[in-house]
C-alpha positions as CSV (number, residue, x, y, z in Angstrom):
1,M,-3.1,-1.3,11.6
2,S,-4.0,-1.5,7.9
3,R,-1.3,-1.1,5.3
4,R,-2.8,2.1,4.1
5,F,-3.1,3.7,7.6
6,A,0.5,2.6,8.5
7,E,1.9,4.2,5.3
8,L,-0.2,7.4,5.9
9,A,1.1,7.7,9.5
10,R,4.7,7.2,8.4
11,R,4.4,9.9,5.8
12,W,2.6,12.2,8.2
13,W,5.1,11.8,11.0
14,G,7.9,12.4,8.4
15,G,6.4,15.7,7.4
16,E,5.4,14.5,3.9
17,L,1.7,15.4,3.9
18,G,2.1,19.2,3.5
19,A,-0.9,21.3,4.4
20,A,-3.0,18.2,5.2
21,G,-0.4,17.1,7.7
22,T,-0.4,20.5,9.4
23,V,-4.2,20.3,9.8
24,L,-3.8,16.8,11.4
25,H,-1.1,18.1,13.8
26,I,-3.4,20.9,14.9
27,A,-6.5,18.8,15.2
28,L,-4.9,16.1,17.2
29,A,-2.9,18.3,19.5
30,P,-5.5,18.0,22.4
31,I,-5.3,14.2,22.1
32,E,-1.5,14.2,22.3
33,A,-1.7,16.6,25.3
34,A,-4.1,14.2,27.1
35,Y,-1.9,11.2,26.3
36,R,1.2,13.1,27.6
37,L,-0.6,13.9,30.8
38,V,-1.9,10.4,31.4
39,T,1.6,9.0,30.7
40,R,3.2,11.5,33.2
41,L,0.6,10.7,35.9
42,R,1.0,7.0,35.5
43,N,4.8,7.1,35.8
44,R,4.5,9.3,38.9
45,A,2.1,6.9,40.4
46,Y,4.6,4.0,39.9
47,D,7.6,6.2,41.1
48,S,5.8,7.1,44.3
49,G,4.5,3.6,45.0
50,M,0.9,4.5,44.6
51,L,0.6,1.8,41.9
52,P,1.9,-1.6,43.2
53,T,4.5,-3.6,41.4
54,A,5.2,-7.3,41.5
55,S,8.7,-8.8,42.1
56,A,10.4,-11.8,40.7
57,R,12.7,-14.3,42.5
58,V,15.3,-14.0,39.7
59,P,16.9,-10.9,38.1
60,V,14.7,-9.2,35.5
61,I,16.0,-7.2,32.6
62,S,13.7,-5.3,30.3
63,I,14.6,-4.3,26.8
64,G,12.4,-1.6,25.3
65,N,12.2,1.8,23.6
66,I,10.3,5.1,23.8
67,A,9.2,5.1,20.2
68,V,7.0,2.8,18.1
69,G,9.1,-0.1,16.7
70,G,12.2,-0.1,14.5
71,T,15.0,0.0,17.1
72,G,16.2,-3.6,16.8
73,K,14.7,-4.9,20.1
74,T,14.3,-8.4,18.7
75,P,17.9,-9.0,17.6
76,F,19.3,-7.2,20.6
77,T,17.3,-9.3,23.1
78,S,18.4,-12.6,21.4
79,W,22.0,-11.3,21.3
80,L,21.9,-10.4,25.0
81,A,20.4,-13.8,25.9
82,V,23.3,-15.5,24.2
83,R,25.8,-13.2,25.9
84,L,24.2,-14.0,29.3
85,E,24.4,-17.7,28.5
86,A,28.1,-17.4,27.7
87,R,28.5,-16.0,31.3
88,G,27.1,-19.2,32.7
89,Q,23.5,-17.9,33.2
90,R,20.2,-19.6,32.3
91,P,18.3,-16.9,30.5
92,A,14.7,-17.0,29.4
93,I,12.8,-14.5,27.2
94,V,9.3,-13.2,28.1
95,H,7.2,-11.8,25.2
96,G,4.0,-9.9,25.7
97,G,1.8,-12.0,23.4
98,Y,1.4,-9.7,20.4
99,A,3.0,-10.2,17.0
100,A,3.4,-14.0,16.8
101,D,6.2,-13.7,14.4
102,E,8.7,-12.4,17.0
103,P,8.5,-15.4,19.4
104,A,8.8,-17.7,16.4
105,L,11.8,-15.7,15.1
106,R,13.5,-15.9,18.6
107,R,13.0,-19.7,18.7
108,A,14.5,-20.0,15.3
109,W,17.5,-17.9,16.2
110,T,18.2,-19.4,19.6
111,P,16.2,-22.7,19.9
112,H,18.0,-23.6,23.2
113,I,16.8,-20.5,25.0
114,P,13.2,-20.8,26.2
115,V,10.6,-18.2,25.2
116,F,7.5,-17.6,27.3
117,V,4.5,-15.8,25.7
118,D,1.8,-14.3,27.8
119,R,0.1,-10.9,27.9
120,D,0.3,-11.2,31.7
121,R,4.1,-10.8,31.9
122,T,4.1,-11.5,35.7
123,R,2.6,-14.9,35.1
124,A,5.1,-15.5,32.3
125,V,8.0,-14.7,34.5
126,Q,6.7,-17.1,37.1
127,Q,6.5,-19.8,34.4
128,A,10.1,-19.0,33.5
129,E,11.2,-19.3,37.1
130,A,9.4,-22.6,37.5
131,A,11.2,-23.9,34.4
132,G,14.6,-23.1,35.9
133,A,15.5,-19.7,34.4
134,G,18.2,-17.8,36.3
135,V,17.6,-14.4,34.6
136,V,14.6,-13.2,32.6
137,L,14.6,-10.8,29.7
138,L,11.4,-8.8,29.1
139,D,10.9,-8.0,25.5
140,D,9.5,-4.5,24.7
141,A,8.7,-3.8,28.4
142,Y,10.0,-0.3,29.2
143,Q,6.4,1.0,29.6
144,H,5.3,-2.2,31.4
145,R,5.9,-1.0,34.9
146,R,3.7,-3.4,36.8
147,L,6.6,-5.9,37.1
148,R,9.7,-4.6,38.9
149,R,12.9,-5.0,37.0
150,D,16.6,-4.9,38.0
151,L,17.7,-3.2,34.8
152,D,16.0,-1.2,32.1
153,I,17.8,-1.2,28.8
154,V,16.4,1.3,26.3
155,L,17.2,1.2,22.6
156,V,17.3,4.4,20.6
157,S,17.4,4.4,16.8
158,V,20.0,6.8,15.5
159,E,18.3,7.2,12.2
160,R,14.9,7.9,13.7
161,W,15.9,10.1,16.7
162,S,14.2,13.4,17.1
163,A,14.6,15.6,20.1
164,V,11.1,17.0,19.4
165,G,9.5,13.8,20.6
166,R,5.9,14.2,19.4
167,L,3.8,11.6,21.2
168,L,1.1,9.4,19.8
169,P,-1.0,10.0,17.8
170,R,0.9,13.1,16.5
171,G,4.2,11.2,16.3
172,P,5.8,7.8,16.8
173,W,6.8,8.4,20.5
174,R,5.3,6.4,23.3
175,E,7.1,8.7,25.9
176,P,9.0,11.9,25.6
177,P,12.8,11.8,25.4
178,A,13.0,12.9,29.1
179,A,11.7,9.3,29.9
180,L,15.2,8.0,29.1
181,A,16.3,9.2,32.6
182,R,14.4,6.2,34.0
183,A,16.7,3.8,32.1
184,G,19.7,1.9,33.6
185,L,21.5,1.7,30.2
186,I,20.8,3.3,26.8
187,V,21.8,1.7,23.6
188,C,22.1,3.8,20.4
189,V,21.5,1.5,17.5
190,R,22.4,2.4,13.9
191,K,21.4,0.4,10.8
192,T,23.1,2.6,8.2
193,P,26.6,4.1,7.8
194,V,25.9,7.1,10.1
195,V,28.8,6.6,12.5
196,E,29.4,10.2,13.3
197,A,25.6,10.7,14.0
198,S,25.7,7.7,16.3
199,A,28.7,9.0,18.3
200,S,27.2,12.5,18.5
201,L,23.8,11.2,19.7
202,A,25.5,8.9,22.3
203,A,27.5,11.8,23.7
204,S,24.4,14.0,23.8
205,L,22.2,11.4,25.6
206,S,25.0,10.6,28.1
207,S,25.2,14.3,29.0
208,I,21.4,14.9,29.1
209,T,20.4,11.8,31.0
210,N,23.5,11.1,33.1
211,R,23.1,7.4,32.1
212,P,25.7,5.0,30.6
213,V,25.3,4.9,26.8
214,V,26.4,2.1,24.5
215,R,26.7,2.2,20.7
216,A,25.7,-0.7,18.5
217,H,25.4,-1.5,14.8
218,L,22.7,-3.8,13.4
219,R,24.3,-4.7,10.1
220,A,23.8,-7.1,7.2
221,A,25.4,-10.5,8.0
222,T,24.6,-13.5,5.7
223,W,22.3,-14.6,2.9
224,Q,20.1,-17.7,3.3
225,Q,17.7,-19.7,1.2
226,G,15.3,-22.0,2.8
227,G,17.2,-21.7,6.1
228,S,20.6,-22.6,4.6
229,P,23.5,-20.4,3.8
230,A,23.6,-19.0,0.3
231,G,25.4,-16.6,-2.0
232,A,23.9,-13.2,-2.7
233,P,21.3,-13.0,-5.4
234,S,22.4,-11.6,-8.8
235,G,20.5,-9.4,-11.2
236,P,17.5,-7.2,-10.4
237,A,15.5,-8.1,-7.3
238,L,12.1,-7.5,-5.7
239,L,12.3,-6.5,-2.0
240,V,9.4,-7.6,0.3
241,A,9.4,-6.2,3.8
242,G,6.8,-5.8,6.6
243,L,8.9,-3.9,9.2
244,A,8.5,-0.8,11.4
245,D,10.9,1.1,9.1
246,P,11.5,-1.0,5.9
247,T,13.5,1.8,4.3
248,L,16.4,1.1,6.7
249,F,16.3,-2.6,5.7
250,L,16.2,-1.5,2.0
251,A,19.4,0.6,2.7
252,N,21.1,-2.5,4.2
253,V,20.1,-4.6,1.1
254,R,21.4,-2.0,-1.3
255,A,24.6,-1.6,0.8
256,A,25.1,-5.4,0.2
257,G,25.3,-4.7,-3.5
258,I,21.8,-5.9,-4.5
259,A,20.0,-4.1,-7.4
260,V,16.5,-3.7,-5.9
261,T,14.3,-2.5,-8.8
262,T,10.9,-3.0,-7.1
263,E,9.8,-2.5,-3.4
264,M,6.8,-4.0,-1.7
265,M,6.5,-2.4,1.7
266,F,4.0,-3.6,4.3
267,P,3.2,-2.6,8.0
268,D,5.2,-4.0,10.9
269,H,4.1,-7.6,11.7
270,H,2.0,-7.8,8.6
271,E,0.1,-11.0,8.2
272,Y,0.5,-11.8,4.5
273,S,-2.8,-12.9,2.9
274,A,-3.2,-15.2,0.0
275,A,-3.8,-12.2,-2.2
276,D,-0.5,-10.6,-0.9
277,I,1.4,-13.7,-1.8
278,E,0.0,-13.9,-5.3
279,H,0.8,-10.2,-5.7
280,V,4.4,-10.8,-4.7
281,R,4.7,-13.8,-7.1
282,E,3.3,-11.7,-10.0
283,A,5.5,-8.7,-9.2
284,A,8.7,-10.9,-9.0
285,H,8.1,-12.2,-12.5
286,G,11.2,-14.4,-12.3
287,R,13.4,-12.0,-10.4
288,A,15.0,-12.8,-7.1
289,I,12.8,-12.0,-4.0
290,V,14.7,-10.4,-1.1
291,T,13.2,-10.3,2.4
292,S,14.2,-10.1,6.1
293,A,14.5,-12.9,8.6
294,K,11.5,-11.5,10.5
295,D,9.4,-11.6,7.3
296,W,10.6,-15.1,6.3
297,V,8.9,-16.5,9.5
298,R,5.6,-15.5,7.9
299,L,6.5,-16.2,4.3
300,S,8.2,-19.6,4.7
301,G,6.3,-22.3,2.9
302,R,4.4,-19.7,0.9
303,L,7.2,-18.5,-1.4
304,D,9.6,-20.6,-3.4
305,P,12.8,-20.8,-1.3
306,A,14.8,-21.2,-4.5
307,Q,13.6,-17.8,-5.6
308,T,13.7,-16.1,-2.2
309,W,16.8,-14.8,-0.4
310,V,16.8,-13.8,3.3
311,L,19.2,-11.3,4.5
312,T,20.1,-12.0,8.1
313,Q,21.5,-9.2,10.4
314,E,23.9,-9.3,13.3
315,L,24.3,-6.9,16.2
316,V,27.8,-5.6,16.9
317,L,28.8,-3.5,19.9
318,E,30.8,-0.5,18.7
319,E,31.4,1.3,22.0
320,G,30.7,0.7,25.6
321,E,31.1,-3.0,26.1
322,A,32.6,-2.5,29.6
323,L,29.5,-0.3,30.5
324,L,27.2,-3.1,29.5
325,D,29.1,-5.8,31.4
326,E,29.2,-3.6,34.5
327,A,25.4,-3.1,34.4
328,L,24.9,-6.9,33.9
329,E,27.3,-7.7,36.7
330,R,25.4,-5.5,39.2
331,V,22.1,-7.2,38.2
332,L,23.5,-10.8,38.4
333,R,25.1,-10.2,41.8
C-alpha cells in the first residue's frame, strides 16, 4: 500500500473526506456486501466442518484482531510468550511471513524465544514442534482458520473501536464485531489515557459476547539510543513513524513530555527508501529524531543513533489477570 493511498484510506474511514467520502461509501457498498457474504460463508464452512482444519501436537494459541492493524498484537504476543515461559513452558512464535520488520522486532525483544516465519502456518507449527516447542503462539491469525487452535485471543483497540463495523474496503474491519463471539478471550487495549472508555468497552463486550474480557494498557516505557538506555530528548523533535495508527504513538510521545514540532507519518510496515532517509535527515535539521521500536528495526544503521531516540512501550494488564491465567491453564492442561 502506497503512502498516499494509506493516508487517503485513513482519512476516508475517519470521515474526513466530506462529499467525496460519501460518494466512495456509496460506490463501494456492493463490494463490501460481497466481502461480508464471502466472510460469513467461509466461517460457516469452517464451523460446520465443510472446510477441513489441521491439528498440532502441542497447544496452539492465536493472537489476532478483527480490524486492520493498530491493536498492539506484536508487543502482546511477545509479552504472552514471556509469561508462558515464566510458567515453565517452551513457547515459540509463528509469523505469517509478511512484514519482515515484525519477526525481526520479536527476535530483538526476546532473542531466547524462537520465531518461525512461513506463509504456510501449518508447516511453521510443525517446524516449531520439531524444534521442541511446547506451546505455539500464532501471530495475527484470527482469520487463519485452516489450523485448529486451542485458544483464540482477540485484541480490540479502545481508541479505534466502532460498533458500526464497516468492512473492507469501506472501513478498516476484517470481520464485523459479531465475530468476537468466536474468541476465547478478548483483550481491550488502550494506548492513551482513556481509562473510562476502556472500562466501558470491556463491560459492553463482555455483555454482548458472553466472553471473558481483559483490559490492558500499552504505554510508554523507556528511551533508547542505539539499543542502549538513554534519557529523554530535550528541545524540539521530529517524529518519524510507519505504524497502523501513528497518531496514537504521537500521543504517547507527547505524553512523555517531548515537544514534537514536525511529524513524518508513513504507512504501516513502510520500507524506508534512500529518498525517505534523506528527507528525514533534511527535515530534522539538527533536531532530535523520535521513532518507535518497530520503526527502528528498519531505520537502524541508516540514521545517526546519536540523533535518534527510540521510545519503547510496555504492556500492562489493568484488569482480568485471573481470567487470562484461567484461559491459559485450560489450554496447557
